[in-house]
KEKOL-663411 format. One record per atom (N, C-alpha, C, O): residue in three letters; atom name; z, y, x. Coordinates in steps of 0.1 Angstrom, whole numbers. Atoms other than C-alpha are relative to their C-alpha. Layout:
N
R type atom    up north  east
R  ala   CA     Z     Y     X
...
END
This chain:
125
R type atom    up north  east
R  met    N    -4    13     5
R  met   CA  -789    57     2
R  met    C     8     2   -12
R  met    O    18    10   -12
R  ile    N    -7    -1    12
R  ile   CA  -777    53   -33
R  ile    C     9   -13    -1
R  ile    O     4   -24     0
R  ser    N    -9    11     1
R  ser   CA  -746    31   -38
R  ser    C     5    -1   -14
R  ser    O     7    10   -21
R  lys    N    -6     1    13
R  lys   CA  -733    17   -71
R  lys    C    14    -6     3
R  lys    O    15   -17     8
R  trp    N   -13     5    -2
R  trp   CA  -696    12   -71
R  trp    C     4    -8   -12
R  trp    O     3    -3   -24
R  asn    N    -6     9    11
R  asn   CA  -681   -16   -92
R  asn    C    15     0     2
R  asn    O    20    -2    13
R  tyr    N   -14     0    -1
R  tyr   CA  -645   -13  -100
R  tyr    C     6    -5   -13
R  tyr    O    -1    -5   -24
R  leu    N    -7     5    11
R  leu   CA  -620   -27  -124
R  leu    C     7    11    -8
R  leu    O    12    20    -1
R  pro    N    -7   -11     7
R  pro   CA  -607    -5  -152
R  pro    C    15    -2     1
R  pro    O    20   -13     4
R  leu    N   -14     0     0
R  leu   CA  -570     3  -152
R  leu    C     6    -8   -11
R  leu    O     0    -8   -22
R  thr    N    -7     7    11
R  thr   CA  -547   -20  -171
R  thr    C     8    11    -8
R  thr    O     9    22    -4
R  ser    N    -8   -10     8
R  ser   CA  -526    -3  -198
R  ser    C    12     4     8
R  ser    O    16    15     7
R  asn    N   -12    -3    -8
R  asn   CA  -496    -5  -175
R  asn    C    -4    10    11
R  asn    O     3    20    14
R  glu    N     5    -9   -10
R  glu   CA  -516    11  -147
R  glu    C    -4    14    -5
R  glu    O    -1    24     1
R  gln    N     3   -12     7
R  gln   CA  -528    38  -171
R  gln    C    13     8    -2
R  gln    O    13    21     1
R  gln    N   -13    -7     2
R  gln   CA  -492    47  -179
R  gln    C     6     5    13
R  gln    O    11    16    14
R  ile    N    -5    -4   -14
R  ile   CA  -482    47  -142
R  ile    C    -8    12     5
R  ile    O    -3    22    10
R  ala    N     8   -11    -4
R  ala   CA  -512    70  -135
R  ala    C     4    13    -7
R  ala    O     4    24    -1
R  arg    N    -4   -12     7
R  arg   CA  -501    94  -162
R  arg    C    13     5     5
R  arg    O    15    17     7
R  thr    N   -13    -4    -6
R  thr   CA  -466    94  -148
R  thr    C    -2     7    14
R  thr    O     4    17    16
R  leu    N     3    -6   -13
R  leu   CA  -479   101  -113
R  leu    C    -7    13    -2
R  leu    O    -5    23     6
R  gly    N     7   -13     3
R  gly   CA  -501   128  -128
R  gly    C     9    12    -3
R  gly    O     6    23    -1
R  asp    N   -10   -11     2
R  asp   CA  -470   147  -138
R  asp    C     4     7    13
R  asp    O     6    19    14
R  arg    N    -4    -5   -14
R  arg   CA  -461   150  -101
R  arg    C   -13     6     7
R  arg    O   -11    16    15
R  tyr    N    13    -4    -7
R  tyr   CA  -498   154   -89
R  tyr    C   -10     3   -10
R  tyr    O   -20    -4   -11
R  pro    N     9    -3    11
R  pro   CA  -516   171  -117
R  pro    C   -15     4     4
R  pro    O   -24     3    -4
R  lys    N    14    -4    -4
R  lys   CA  -546   183   -96
R  lys    C    -8   -12     5
R  lys    O   -20   -10     8
R  val    N     7    11    -5
R  val   CA  -556   148   -85
R  val    C     1   -12    -8
R  val    O     7   -22    -4
R  pro    N    -2    12     8
R  pro   CA  -558   124  -114
R  pro    C    -7   -12     5
R  pro    O    -2   -23     3
R  ala    N     7    12    -5
R  ala   CA  -583   101   -97
R  ala    C     9    -6    11
R  ala    O     9   -19    11
R  leu    N    -9     5   -10
R  leu   CA  -559    97   -68
R  leu    C    12    -7    -7
R  leu    O    16   -18    -2
R  cys    N   -11     6     7
R  cys   CA  -531    89   -93
R  cys    C    -4   -14    -5
R  cys    O     3   -23    -5
R  lys    N     5    13     4
R  lys   CA  -553    61  -107
R  lys    C    -1   -10    11
R  lys    O     3   -21    10
R  leu    N     1     9   -11
R  leu   CA  -560    47   -73
R  leu    C    14    -5     5
R  leu    O    16   -16     8
R  leu    N   -14     3    -4
R  leu   CA  -523    48   -64
R  leu    C     5   -11   -10
R  leu    O    12   -21    -5
R  ala    N    -5    10    10
R  ala   CA  -515    29   -96
R  ala    C    -6   -13     2
R  ala    O     0   -24     1
R  gln    N     7    12    -3
R  gln   CA  -541     3   -88
R  gln    C     5    -7    13
R  gln    O     4   -19    15
R  arg    N    -5     5   -13
R  arg   CA  -526    -1   -53
R  arg    C    15    -5    -1
R  arg    O    21    -9     8
R  gly    N   -13     5     3
R  gly   CA  -492    -9   -69
R  gly    C    11    11     2
R  gly    O    23     8     2
R  val    N    -9   -11    -1
R  val   CA  -476    25   -64
R  val    C     4     4   -14
R  val    O    -4     7   -22
R  thr    N    -4    -1    14
R  thr   CA  -454    30   -94
R  thr    C     8    13    -3
R  thr    O    12    16   -14
R  ser    N    -9   -12     2
R  ser   CA  -434    63   -88
R  ser    C    -5    10    10
R  ser    O   -11     8    20
R  ala    N     3   -10   -10
R  ala   CA  -437    96   -71
R  ala    C     7    -2    13
R  ala    O     2     1    24
R  ala    N    -7     3   -12
R  ala   CA  -411    85   -46
R  ala    C    -8   -10     9
R  ala    O    -9    -9    21
R  glu    N     8    10    -7
R  glu   CA  -433    55   -37
R  glu    C   -13     6     5
R  glu    O   -18     3    16
R  ala    N    12    -7    -4
R  ala   CA  -464    78   -35
R  ala    C     3     8    13
R  ala    O    -5     8    22
R  glu    N    -4    -7   -12
R  glu   CA  -445   100   -10
R  glu    C     1    -9    12
R  glu    O    -3    -6    23
R  lys    N    -2     9   -10
R  lys   CA  -436    70    10
R  lys    C   -14    -6     5
R  lys    O   -16    -8    17
R  phe    N    14     5    -3
R  phe   CA  -473    58     9
R  phe    C    -7    10     9
R  phe    O   -13     6    18
R  phe    N     7   -11    -7
R  phe   CA  -485    92    22
R  phe    C     7     4    13
R  phe    O     1     9    22
R  lys    N    -8    -5   -12
R  lys   CA  -457    99    47
R  lys    C     9   -12     4
R  lys    O    21   -11     3
R  pro    N    -9    11    -3
R  pro   CA  -445    65    59
R  pro    C     8     3    13
R  pro    O     5    11    21
R  gln    N    -8    -1   -12
R  gln   CA  -417    62    84
R  gln    C    -2   -13     8
R  gln    O    -7   -23     3
R  leu    N     1    11    -8
R  leu   CA  -417    38   113
R  leu    C     7   -12    -6
R  leu    O     2   -24    -5
R  ser    N    -8    11     6
R  ser   CA  -391    17    95
R  ser    C    -7    -6   -12
R  ser    O    -3   -17   -16
R  asp    N     7     5    11
R  asp   CA  -415    13    66
R  asp    C   -11   -11     4
R  asp    O   -16   -18    -4
R  leu    N    11     9    -5
R  leu   CA  -440    -7    88
R  leu    C     5   -14     1
R  leu    O    17   -16     3
R  his    N    -4    14    -2
R  his   CA  -441   -44    90
R  his    C     2    -3    15
R  his    O    -3     5    24
R  asp    N    -2     4   -14
R  asp   CA  -429   -60   122
R  asp    C   -13    -6     6
R  asp    O   -18   -16     1
R  pro    N    13     5    -5
R  pro   CA  -460   -64   144
R  pro    C     1   -14     7
R  pro    O    -9   -21     8
R  phe    N    -2    14    -5
R  phe   CA  -445   -96   159
R  phe    C    -1   -11   -10
R  phe    O     0   -22    -7
R  leu    N     3    10    10
R  leu   CA  -452  -113   126
R  leu    C   -15    -5     2
R  leu    O   -18   -15    -3
R  met    N    14     4    -3
R  met   CA  -489  -114   138
R  met    C     0   -11    10
R  met    O     8   -11    20
R  arg    N     1    11    -9
R  arg   CA  -499  -146   155
R  arg    C    -3     5    14
R  arg    O   -12    13    16
R  asp    N     3    -2   -14
R  asp   CA  -498  -145   193
R  asp    C     3    15     5
R  asp    O    -1    19    15
R  met    N    -3   -14    -4
R  met   CA  -484  -109   194
R  met    C     9     0    13
R  met    O     7     8    22
R  glu    N    -8     1   -12
R  glu   CA  -458  -120   220
R  glu    C    -9    -2    12
R  glu    O    -6     4    23
R  lys    N     9     2   -11
R  lys   CA  -486  -133   242
R  lys    C    -7    13     4
R  lys    O    -9    16    16
R  ala    N     7   -13    -3
R  ala   CA  -505  -100   239
R  ala    C     9    10     7
R  ala    O     4    16    16
R  val    N    -9    -9    -6
R  val   CA  -475   -80   248
R  val    C     3    -4    15
R  val    O     3     5    24
R  val    N    -2     4   -14
R  val   CA  -468  -101   279
R  val    C   -12     3     8
R  val    O   -11     7    20
R  arg    N    12    -3    -8
R  arg   CA  -504   -98   290
R  arg    C    -2    14     2
R  arg    O    -6    18    13
R  leu    N     1   -14    -3
R  leu   CA  -505   -61   285
R  leu    C    10     6    10
R  leu    O     7    14    18
R  asn    N   -10    -4   -10
R  asn   CA  -473   -57   304
R  asn    C    -4    -4    14
R  asn    O    -2     3    24
R  arg    N     4     5   -13
R  arg   CA  -487   -78   332
R  arg    C   -12     9     5
R  arg    O   -12    13    17
R  ala    N    11    -9    -4
R  ala   CA  -519   -56   332
R  ala    C     5    13     5
R  ala    O     0    19    14
R  leu    N    -6   -13    -4
R  leu   CA  -498   -25   334
R  leu    C     6    -2    14
R  leu    O     5     7    23
R  gly    N    -6     3   -13
R  gly   CA  -478   -40   363
R  gly    C   -10    -2    12
R  gly    O    -7     3    23
R  trp    N    10     4   -10
R  trp   CA  -508   -53   382
R  trp    C   -12    10     1
R  trp    O   -21     9     9
R  lys    N    11   -11     1
R  lys   CA  -530   -22   373
R  lys    C   -14    -7    -3
R  lys    O   -24    -3     3
R  asp    N    13     7     5
R  asp   CA  -556   -46   357
R  asp    C    -7     9    -9
R  asp    O    -1    18   -15
R  lys    N     8    -7    11
R  lys   CA  -584   -32   336
R  lys    C     1    -9   -12
R  lys    O     2   -21   -12
R  ile    N     0     7    13
R  ile   CA  -583   -41   299
R  ile    C   -12     5    -7
R  ile    O   -17    16    -5
R  met    N    11    -4     8
R  met   CA  -611   -39   274
R  met    C     6     2   -15
R  met    O    12    -7   -20
R  ile    N    -3    -3    14
R  ile   CA  -605   -23   240
R  ile    C   -13    -2    -8
R  ile    O   -23     5    -7
R  tyr    N    12     3     8
R  tyr   CA  -631   -39   216
R  tyr    C     2     5   -14
R  tyr    O    12     1   -20
R  gly    N    -1    -6    13
R  gly   CA  -638   -21   184
R  gly    C   -13    -1    -7
R  gly    O   -23    -6    -2
R  asp    N    12     0     8
R  asp   CA  -663   -16   157
R  asp    C    -2    15    -4
R  asp    O     6    24    -1
R  ile    N     5   -14     2
R  ile   CA  -681    15   144
R  ile    C     4     5   -14
R  ile    O    -1    16   -18
R  asp    N    -4    -5    13
R  asp   CA  -666    18   109
R  asp    C    11    10     1
R  asp    O    16    12    12
R  asp    N   -10   -11    -1
R  asp   CA  -641    45   100
R  asp    C    13    -4     6
R  asp    O    18     2    16
R  asp    N   -13     4    -5
R  asp   CA  -609    26   106
R  asp    C    -2    -6    14
R  asp    O     8    -5    22
R  gly    N     2     6   -14
R  gly   CA  -624     8   137
R  gly    C     0    12    10
R  gly    O     6    10    21
R  thr    N     1   -11    -9
R  thr   CA  -631    42   153
R  thr    C    14     6     3
R  thr    O    18     9    14
R  ile    N   -14    -5    -1
R  ile   CA  -595    54   146
R  ile    C     8   -10     9
R  ile    O    16    -6    17
R  his    N    -8    10    -8
R  his   CA  -581    21   160
R  his    C    -3     0    15
R  his    O     6    -1    23
R  ile    N     4    -1   -14
R  ile   CA  -601    24   192
R  ile    C     7    12     7
R  ile    O    12    11    17
R  ala    N    -6   -13    -6
R  ala   CA  -589    60   198
R  ala    C    15    -2     1
R  ala    O    21     3    11
R  ser    N   -15     2    -1
R  ser   CA  -553    50   190
R  ser    C     4    -9    11
R  ser    O    13    -6    19
R  ala    N    -3    10   -10
R  ala   CA  -554    20   213
R  ala    C    -2     7    14
R  ala    O     6     4    23
R  asp    N     2    -7   -13
R  asp   CA  -569    41   241
R  asp    C    10    10     3
R  asp    O    15    11    15
R  ala    N   -11    -9    -3
R  ala   CA  -543    68   237
R  ala    C    13    -7     3
R  ala    O    20    -3    12
R  ala    N   -12     7    -2
R  ala   CA  -515    43   235
R  ala    C     0    -7    14
R  ala    O    11    -9    20
R  ala    N     0     5   -13
R  ala   CA  -527    28   268
R  ala    C     5     9    11
R  ala    O     9     5    21
R  cys    N    -6   -10    -9
R  cys   CA  -516    60   285
R  cys    C    14     5    -4
R  cys    O    20    12     3
R  asp    N   -13    -4     4
R  asp   CA  -484    64   265
R  asp    C    11   -10     5
R  asp    O    22    -6     7
R  ala    N   -10    10    -3
R  ala   CA  -467    32   275
R  ala    C     6     3    13
R  ala    O     0     3    24
R  ala    N    -8    -2   -12
R  ala   CA  -440    39   300
R  ala    C    -5    11     9
R  ala    O    -3    11    21
R  lys    N     6   -11    -7
R  lys   CA  -457    71   310
R  lys    C    -9    -4    11
R  lys    O   -11     4    21
R  lys    N    10     5    -9
R  lys   CA  -482    51   329
R  lys    C   -13    -3    -8
R  lys    O   -13    -4   -20
R  cys    N    13     2     7
R  cys   CA  -519    45   321
R  cys    C    -5   -14     4
R  cys    O    -5   -18    16
R  ile    N     8    12    -2
R  ile   CA  -537    12   318
R  ile    C   -14     4     1
R  ile    O   -19    11    -7
R  asp    N    14    -3    -2
R  asp   CA  -572    13   331
R  asp    C    -8    -7   -11
R  asp    O   -10   -19   -10
R  ala    N     6     6    12
R  ala   CA  -590     7   298
R  ala    C   -15     3    -1
R  ala    O   -19    15     1
R  leu    N    14    -2     3
R  leu   CA  -626     2   290
R  leu    C    -1    -1   -15
R  leu    O     6    -9   -21
R  val    N     2     1    15
R  val   CA  -638     7   254
R  val    C   -14    -5    -2
R  val    O   -24    -1     4
R  phe    N    13     6     3
R  phe   CA  -666   -14   240
R  phe    C    -2     1   -15
R  phe    O     7    -4   -23
R  val    N     4    -1    14
R  val   CA  -683    -7   207
R  val    C   -15    -5    -1
R  val    O   -23     0     6
R  pro    N    14     5     1
R  pro   CA  -714   -28   197
R  pro    C   -10    11    -5
R  pro    O    -6    20   -12
R  glu    N    10   -10     4
R  glu   CA  -746    -9   193
R  glu    C    -7    -4   -13
R  glu    O    -7   -16   -16
R  gly    N     9     2    11
R  gly   CA  -769    -6   163
R  gly    C     6    -7   -12
R  gly    O    -1   -14   -19
R  gly    N    -6     5    12
R  gly   CA  -745   -15   136
R  gly    C     4   -14     1
R  gly    O     8   -20   -10
R  lys    N    -5    14    -2
R  lys   CA  -737   -50   150
R  lys    C    15     0     1
R  lys    O    20     2    12
R  leu    N   -15    -1     1
R  leu   CA  -701   -50   139
R  leu    C     7   -12     7
R  leu    O    17   -10    13
R  tyr    N    -7    11    -5
R  tyr   CA  -692   -85   149
R  tyr    C    -9   -10     7
R  tyr    O    -5   -20    12
END
């Protein structure tokens, strides 16, 4: 399969940032350009991007109904209910499924009986 990638050229400001990042990361100029396009403007920000700390993450309770999900998962843990982890087959979906499945056994050193569901045949949603 041949794909054609369409992308926007770097602005003059992004080009300058990419050159600055290139001083720190001279072996990966393409990565420096991508970082500049993602809004990373310094080597310190690049380090934070690649090695984030827990404190750098957004509060998950900003997501709608997160409180309800936590209450339900805690109840499932207490009642030993089964839960289903529903995912998709793209790269990040696979990682999310594996992370959620592993986290189901990390919580309070107990395991939630989890089933994993991934649609077949590329039917993502």
